[in-house]
N, C-alpha and C positions, 0 to 999 in steps of 0.2 A: 719497296720493292726496284730493283734497277730493271731499265727495259730490256737487258739480256735474259735475266729471270722470268720475265713477263711472255718473252717470247718462246722459250723453252716449256713454257706450262700451258700453250695456245695450241688450237688444231694442227693438224701437220702442215699442213699447205705454209701456215703462218711461221712454224717453227723452223724450217728448214728454208724459208725466202731471204736469200741474201741482197739487201736495201743497196749495196754499194755495186753490187753488177748489174742490178735492173738500172740504177741511175745513168751506168756508164754505157749500158747498151741503149738504152731511150737516147741520150745523146748522141749516139756514135749512129745510129741507124735513122734515126731523125733528120741528123744530118745528111746523111747519103739520100735519103728518100727528098729533101729539101733541092738539094744540087739537081739531082735527078727530074725534077717537075720545075726547076725555074722557067722552063717556058710556056707551060700550060696556065691554066684560068688558077688564080692566087687562092680564092674559096675553095675548091675543088682539092686543091694542094694541102691546104690548111687542115682540111676535114681529114686526107687520108694520113697526113703526120698525125694529126691527133688521136686516131684510131691506133694507130701504127704504135704510138706513145704509150696508149695505155694497155696494149695487147704486149707489147714488150718488157712493160715495166712488172708487170704479174709474171709472164713466162719466162722471163731471162732471170729473173730475182729468184722463180720456184728453181729453175732448172740448175743456175749457178748453187744453190742451196743445197741441193742432192749433191752435186759434184764436189760441194764441200765437208758433206755426212761421208762421202766414199774417201775423202783422206783418212779417215779412223776405220778404215777396213782391216781386220787381222792380219791380210796379206798385202803390202804394197802395192804387188803386182796386180793383185784383183782389184784394188782401189783404182790404181791407175787407168785399168780395162774400163772400168765404170766411167771413171772422169773423160776418157776421151771418146770411147766408143759407146760403152750402154747409156748416158744420160743424151750424150748427143743426139743416138741412133732413135730413141726415144721422143726429143724434140723436132725432129723430121721428121717421124712418123705425122706427131701431130699437127705441125704444119702441114703437110701433103695431105692429111685427110682435113682440112681445115678448108683449103684450097679447093679438093674435089667437092665439100660439100656444098660450097656456094656458088659450085660451077665455074671456076677458075682454073683450069688445070693448068700443070707448069710445064712449058717444054721442057725435053728431056737435056738440051744441053744445059739449059737454066738450072734443072735438078741438077744437073751434075757439079755444076759452078758451087752451088748453094752448099752441095756437101763437101767439097772439098776446101772451102771458107771453113763450113763448122767444124772439119775435122784439125787444120790449121789453130784454128780459135779455141777451140778444145785442148791442144797440146799446149797453147801459151795459157789457158787459163790452169792447165795442170802448173805448167811450171812457176805461174805466179802465186799459186795456193801454195804450192810444197815451201816455196820461198816466204811463206808468210803473209803475202800480198791479200788485199782486198778480201780479207774472211772477216766474218762479222760474228759475231758472241763474244766466248769465253777469251779467244785467241786472237782478237782484232784488235790493230791498232788504230790510229784516227786516220782519215779518208785526205786527211792531209799528208800526211807520212807515206801512206798509200803512192798518191801523185808523187810525191819526191823521190820514191824508191823508182819508180817508173823507166824511167832512163836505163837504169843499172839491171833492172829485170828484162827490159828490152835487148839491151845488149846482150846479157847472157844467153836469152834464149837465142837470140843470132848466131851465137858462138856454138850453142849445143849440138849441133850436128858434126862440126869439127872435133868437138870436144869426144863424142862418141868415137869417133874416126880412130882418135890417136888413142885411147884406152881399149880398142878392140881386139889387139895382141893381148892385152894382159888379162881381159877377160876371158879371153878365147883360152888362154892357158890354164887360168884359175878353174875353169871348167872339164876342161881336159885332165886336170889334174896336173899339168907340165908345168915347169917353172921358165919364166919367160923372162931373158936377157934382153938389156938394152945395147 
């Protein structure tokens, strides 16, 4: 039995867990925490980083797995909406509830910043996954190939808004039934 088949027959949280995104998120977020805590006590900083890594490895893998499942939605726009709004919204709600339960409310400015970053991150996830990167299961490539493709994926993501603007007259023309000529 291959590992992919084993995951498909496992309980739901593991069936949609994306280990590649979990690993990437743990590395990135732990690095951010390490830099932010450089001037604090080493032992306290390592404890926070350890807790953050365990939490992020589980949750980021779950959220990314749910986003990957949304790629298979019958309607592409519904899947994209789930990837960019639904799953990140659920993630932010879970984070907010966790902070609230432990008595560590997040200031409004921090909450807005986290939401903005989450939206940008979700758009990037959508872009990368729609181009076959950082997928697990049947459609996955090696993580080495994913990292090799990353510079092109980042560049195409950064160019995406400009490409949309260039295509806007054509899309508007198609939607209204008019023929647009350049």
